[in-house]
TISE-418951 format. One line per field, with one value per residue: residue number from 1; residue in one letter; x, y, z of N, C-alpha, C, CB in turn. Coordinates in steps of 0.05 Angstrom, whole numbers, plus 5000, padded with zeros to 4 digits. Atoms other than C-alpha are relative to their C-alpha. Glycine has a CB too. Layout:
residues N
pos = [NUM|...]
code = [A|...]
n.u = [X|...]
n.v = [Y|...]
n.w = [Z|...]
ca.u = [X|...]
ca.v = [Y|...]
ca.w = [Z|...]
c.u = [X|...]
c.v = [Y|...]
c.w = [Z|...]
cb.u = [X|...]
cb.v = [Y|...]
cb.w = [Z|...]
//
This chain:
residues 110
pos = [1|2|3|4|5|6|7|8|9|10|11|12|13|14|15|16|17|18|19|20|21|22|23|24|25|26|27|28|29|30|31|32|33|34|35|36|37|38|39|40|41|42|43|44|45|46|47|48|49|50|51|52|53|54|55|56|57|58|59|60|61|62|63|64|65|66|67|68|69|70|71|72|73|74|75|76|77|78|79|80|81|82|83|84|85|86|87|88|89|90|91|92|93|94|95|96|97|98|99|100|101|102|103|104|105|106|107|108|109|110]
code = [M|A|T|A|T|R|Q|N|P|V|K|D|V|N|N|T|S|V|R|V|E|I|F|D|Q|G|Y|N|L|R|G|S|D|P|D|Y|I|L|K|L|A|E|Y|V|D|A|K|M|R|A|V|A|E|Q|T|N|T|I|D|T|V|R|L|A|V|L|A|A|L|N|I|A|D|E|Y|H|L|L|K|R|R|T|E|S|S|T|P|N|Y|Q|S|R|A|N|K|L|A|D|A|L|D|E|V|L|E|N|S|R|A|G]
n.u = [4987|5004|5017|4996|5020|4989|5016|4993|4975|5002|4980|4981|5010|4982|5002|5026|5005|5009|5009|4991|5006|4979|5007|5026|4999|5000|4980|5000|4972|4997|4976|5004|5006|5019|4997|4976|5008|5016|4981|4986|5020|5005|4976|5000|5022|4993|4979|5013|5017|4982|4990|5023|5004|4977|4998|5025|5005|5023|4995|4993|4975|4978|5000|4989|4971|4988|5001|4980|4974|4997|4996|4973|4981|5001|4987|4971|4988|4998|4980|4973|4995|4995|4974|4978|4997|4995|4972|4996|5010|4983|4975|5004|5005|4974|4985|5012|4993|4972|4997|5011|4980|4977|5009|5002|4973|4988|5013|4991|4972|4994]
n.v = [5007|5028|5006|5027|5013|5024|5024|5019|5013|5024|5021|4992|4977|4978|4993|4989|4992|4972|4992|4972|4990|4984|4989|5009|5029|5013|5022|5012|5004|5012|4993|4999|4973|4988|4971|4996|5007|4977|4978|5006|4998|4971|4988|5008|4986|4972|4999|5005|4976|4979|5007|4997|4971|4989|5012|5004|5029|5011|5029|5004|5015|4980|4983|5016|5002|4973|4996|5018|4988|4977|5011|5012|4977|4989|5020|5001|4975|5002|5021|4989|4980|5015|5014|4981|4990|5021|5000|4978|5009|5022|4988|4987|5020|5012|4980|4999|5026|4998|4980|5014|5020|4985|4990|5022|5009|4980|5002|5025|4996|4978]
n.w = [4975|4993|4977|4991|4984|4987|5001|4980|5006|5016|4993|4980|4985|5004|5028|5005|5027|5001|5026|5006|5027|5011|5027|5006|5003|4974|4995|4974|4992|4974|4985|4971|4991|5019|5002|5017|5027|5010|5004|5025|5022|5003|5012|5028|5013|5004|5021|5026|5007|5007|5027|5019|5004|5014|5026|5014|5001|4985|4997|4972|4998|5003|4976|4978|5005|4995|4971|4988|5005|4982|4973|5000|5000|4973|4983|5004|4990|4970|4994|5005|4979|4975|5002|4999|4973|4982|4991|4981|4974|4991|4992|4974|4980|4994|4984|4973|4987|4993|4978|4976|4991|4988|4974|4982|4994|4982|4973|4987|4994|4981]
ca.u = [5409|5417|5366|5366|5318|5341|5316|5317|5385|5397|5435|5486|5465|5526|5508|5447|5415|5405|5366|5399|5383|5440|5425|5353|5372|5357|5409|5407|5473|5497|5546|5557|5545|5482|5496|5565|5535|5485|5541|5580|5517|5503|5574|5571|5503|5529|5590|5546|5499|5558|5587|5518|5513|5582|5573|5521|5522|5458|5487|5489|5546|5590|5569|5586|5655|5669|5646|5690|5749|5736|5732|5795|5831|5809|5832|5901|5913|5897|5939|5998|5991|5988|6047|6089|6075|6084|6161|6158|6115|6158|6221|6192|6168|6238|6270|6222|6234|6309|6302|6259|6310|6365|6325|6311|6384|6406|6355|6379|6452|6445]
ca.v = [6182|6110|6081|6018|5969|5918|5848|5789|5756|5700|5637|5675|5723|5765|5770|5815|5826|5899|5924|5986|6028|6055|6099|6076|6002|5957|5909|5860|5861|5822|5842|5848|5923|5947|6020|6014|5980|6037|6088|6054|6050|6124|6141|6101|6130|6200|6186|6158|6218|6266|6231|6231|6307|6318|6274|6263|6188|6154|6084|6060|6012|6069|6112|6056|6047|6122|6126|6066|6101|6164|6123|6085|6151|6178|6113|6113|6187|6175|6112|6148|6205|6156|6116|6178|6201|6133|6134|6201|6171|6109|6151|6193|6132|6101|6165|6168|6094|6107|6168|6127|6071|6122|6153|6085|6064|6129|6120|6049|6071|6133]
ca.w = [6089|6111|6158|6199|6230|6281|6271|6317|6325|6275|6298|6341|6396|6381|6308|6304|6237|6218|6159|6128|6068|6026|5966|5968|5967|6026|6055|6113|6149|6209|6263|6337|6339|6303|6318|6286|6225|6218|6225|6169|6125|6137|6117|6053|6036|6046|6002|5947|5950|5948|5887|5854|5864|5834|5773|5720|5732|5752|5748|5820|5807|5782|5840|5889|5857|5858|5930|5948|5915|5955|6020|6001|5988|6056|6089|6057|6071|6145|6145|6114|6164|6222|6197|6188|6259|6290|6290|6326|6381|6383|6388|6444|6481|6476|6502|6560|6576|6575|6620|6669|6670|6685|6742|6771|6767|6800|6857|6870|6869|6911]
c.u = [4993|4982|5004|4977|5013|4981|5009|5027|4996|5024|5018|4990|5018|4999|4972|4997|4988|4992|5008|4992|5023|4993|4974|4998|5002|5020|4996|5028|5000|5026|4994|4992|4982|5004|5024|4994|4984|5018|5015|4981|4994|5023|5001|4978|5007|5021|4987|4984|5018|5011|4978|4995|5022|5003|4973|4992|4976|5003|5010|5025|5024|5002|5012|5030|5013|5000|5021|5028|5005|5006|5028|5021|5001|5016|5031|5014|5003|5021|5028|5007|5006|5027|5023|5004|5007|5030|5006|4991|5017|5027|4997|4996|5027|5017|4990|5006|5029|5004|4990|5019|5023|4993|4999|5027|5013|4988|5009|5029|5005|4981]
c.v = [4971|4998|4971|4990|4975|4977|4981|4987|4974|4982|5008|5025|5024|5011|5010|5009|5028|5006|5029|5006|5018|5008|4987|4970|4987|4977|4990|4993|4989|5009|5001|5027|5014|5030|5006|4994|5023|5024|4996|5004|5030|5014|4993|5013|5029|5003|4996|5024|5023|4996|5005|5030|5012|4989|4998|4970|4993|4970|4995|4984|5019|5018|4986|4998|5027|5007|4983|5012|5024|4991|4988|5022|5012|4981|5001|5026|5000|4980|5011|5021|4987|4987|5019|5012|4979|4999|5022|4992|4978|5011|5014|4980|4986|5019|5002|4975|5001|5019|4987|4980|5014|5010|4977|4989|5019|4998|4976|5004|5021|5000]
c.w = [5007|5024|5008|5016|5012|4998|5021|4993|4984|5007|5024|5014|4997|4972|4993|4971|5000|4971|4996|4971|4991|4972|4990|4994|5028|5001|5028|5007|5028|5013|5029|5010|4980|4996|4982|4971|4988|4994|4974|4976|4995|4985|4970|4984|4994|4978|4973|4991|4992|4972|4979|4994|4983|4971|4987|4998|5017|5004|5028|5004|4998|5024|5024|4997|5006|5030|5014|4996|5018|5029|5002|5001|5028|5019|4997|5008|5030|5008|4997|5022|5027|5000|5001|5027|5020|5009|5020|5027|5011|5011|5027|5022|5008|5017|5028|5016|5009|5024|5026|5010|5014|5028|5020|5008|5020|5028|5014|5009|5022|5022]
cb.u = [4992|5027|4969|5026|4975|5007|5001|4979|5015|5000|5017|5028|4997|5028|5008|4995|4979|5023|4968|5030|4973|5028|5023|4988|5023|4972|5029|4981|5016|4998|5012|5026|5026|4972|5004|5023|4983|4979|5019|5011|4975|4995|5026|4998|4975|5011|5022|4983|4982|5023|5010|4975|4999|5025|5013|5002|5025|4974|5021|4977|5002|4995|4971|4987|5006|4985|4971|4998|5002|4974|4978|5004|4991|4971|4989|5005|4982|4972|4995|5001|4976|4978|5001|4995|4975|4993|5018|4985|4971|5005|5010|4975|4981|5015|5000|4970|4995|5017|4984|4973|5010|5008|4973|4983|5017|4996|4970|4998|5016|4999]
cb.v = [5019|4985|5006|4997|4992|5006|4987|4979|4994|5007|4994|5005|4993|4992|4976|5024|4981|5019|4997|5003|5014|4984|4995|5015|4990|4990|5011|4974|5027|4970|5026|4991|5017|4994|5012|4983|4974|5008|5003|4972|4985|5014|4990|4969|4998|5012|4979|4975|5007|5002|4971|4988|5014|4995|4972|5011|4985|5006|4990|4986|4977|5017|5009|4972|4990|5021|4994|4972|5008|5017|4979|4982|5022|5004|4972|4994|5024|4993|4975|5013|5019|4980|4984|5022|5014|4973|5003|5025|4990|4980|5020|5019|4978|4993|5028|5004|4976|5010|5025|4988|4984|5024|5014|4978|4998|5028|5001|4976|5008|5026]
cb.w = [5023|5005|4994|5016|4984|5030|4972|5004|5026|4970|4976|4987|5029|5007|4981|5019|4986|5009|4996|5004|4999|5001|4981|4976|4982|5007|4996|5000|4999|4999|4990|5013|5005|5008|5028|5010|5000|5021|5024|5000|5007|5027|5015|4998|5018|5027|5005|5001|5024|5021|4998|5012|5027|5015|5002|4971|5011|4985|4979|5014|4979|4974|5007|5001|4972|4984|5011|4988|4970|5000|5006|4976|4980|5010|4994|4970|4991|5011|4983|4972|5003|5005|4974|4979|5008|4988|4976|4990|4997|4977|4979|4998|4990|4974|4986|4999|4982|4976|4994|4994|4975|4982|4998|4987|4974|4989|4997|4981|4975|4986]
//
């Protein structure tokens, strides 16, 4: 499981340095939200460990690539699902806007 240590801000007060550990390797990362960085590191660490359990690979580079492919797959599935539902929301929003326009026109006329 990834762990993190906050370090003093470096150069930019909005860019806090965070020490994380992913698959037993330490990394110093910078960003404006240390908790979010830790959450991402924990997610990547969990993916790498899951891949390691499912394969006989001990090469960390291969594990990282396989974990990245799994994460990319999750991302694209969610993106595809979101994109396919977006027209439905857009269509509904347009219909509601039209209905509101009609009600407002009728209230002005009558």
